[in-house]
Structure formats: structure tokens, C-alpha cells
N, C-alpha and C positions, 0 to 999 in steps of 0.2 A: 519332099518325106524321105525319112531315113529310118533303117531298120534300128530296135532298141535291143537287139543281140549283144553290139559292142558297148553298149551303156556302162559307166562304173560309177559310183558314189564320189563325188569330187568333179564329176563333168560339170561344166556351166551351161546355166541354160537360161531363156529369157520366158517369163509369163507374159501373154499379152491378155488383154482383157479392156471391160470397160466397167471399172469398180464403181460402186454406189451411185453410177449413171453421171458420173461427174466429166466423163470423157475417155477418149482411149488413151491407155496407159501400158508403159513397159514397166518390168521389173527383173532384176537381173539374180541369180543366186546359182545355187550347185545340185546337183542329183545329191539326195540325202541317204536312199535306199530305194532296193528295187522288189519287186514282189510282195509288196504291203497289201494288208486288208485294211478297209473301211466300212465302218457301219454308219449308216445316215444317223442324225441326231435322233429321230423317232425310232429307231431301232429296227424299222421294218424292211431294211436292205442293208446287204453286204456286198461290197463289190471288193473282188480280190486281184491279183497279180497287177497292181499298181506301181506307177512312179512317185516315189516321195521326193518332194523339192523343197527348198527354201526360200525361192524368190516370193516375194511379197503378193499374196494372191488373198482377195477380199469379195463379198458379195457381188457379184457382177464378172469377175473373171472366169467363171463356169462356162463351158464351150469354147474358150479361147484356145490357139495353140500353145504348146510349149517347146519352143525352139532350141536348136543348140546355136552357139556362138558362130556358126558357119551359115546360119540360116534355114535349117533343117527342120522340119515339123517330126518330132518325136512321139507329142502325145497331145491329148484335148485335156485342159484344166478341167476336173471334175469336183473337187470337194476340200475343203480345209478341215485339220482337225479344230476343234472348237471347244475345248473343255469347259468354257463359260458362257453365260448367258448373253454375252456382249455380241457375238456373230461377228468378230473381226480377227485378222490373222495373229495367230500365237507364233509362227514359224514353221509350221509344218502343212505343205499344201499338197495334193495327190492329183495325177492326172493317169488318164487310161492311156495305155501303150498305142500307138498310132496301128499298128496291126491289128489290136483288138476293134478300135473304132471303126477301122475299113472293113473289116469282115462282119461287123454289128449291120452294117449298111448294104452288106452284097459285095462289096468291091475289094479286088485285089490292092494291098497299098503301094505297090510298085509295079 
């Protein structure tokens, strides 16, 4: 695991997951933004302080790690921006920073 404190837009990352139940997969992209907010499609929940990335992520990627090119986990894939009813990737994914994920379960990340 690695701190997100020194991440910057343009840093390369890999999203790991099991999209659409077809099997394990990885896709590469970059950090697009930091400190983003995301409201669930139903509008019931808003998550803040998220990592925005553009590595392809689809339903089934949630819960998988967001990893640097050095193999260090910096986040947990949480959601995708989906302005259509198709529920497929349109280029914007979100991850919870690893510090937030670790503290949510009561553990220090490092």
C-alpha cells in the first residue's frame, strides 16, 4: 500500500476487478483528478475525497484495488460515472483512497 498524499493527475494506475463476471481483469489508465465527489445513481449517498481515474472499470470492478505501476495499492475502486442507463464505463471511475478505506475498517494503512 502507498499513501495518496503525493499522487498527481497523470500518474499511471491499473484498475483490477472482475467486470461483468467474465473473469479477473486489469486495465491501465491515469489519475484524472483528486478530491472528487460522487453521488450514487439513486442520489441517496454521496462519497467525497475520491480519486478519479480513467482506467476502464465496469460493474464488477467495485471493491478491486487501484494500483500504481509499482504495484502499490492507492485506492479501492468504488464507482463509475454513468450518465446513461446502460451502466457501462464512459471514461470516469472513482476510488476511495487507501487511507480512507483502511480507517473505515479500523486499521492503519501503513
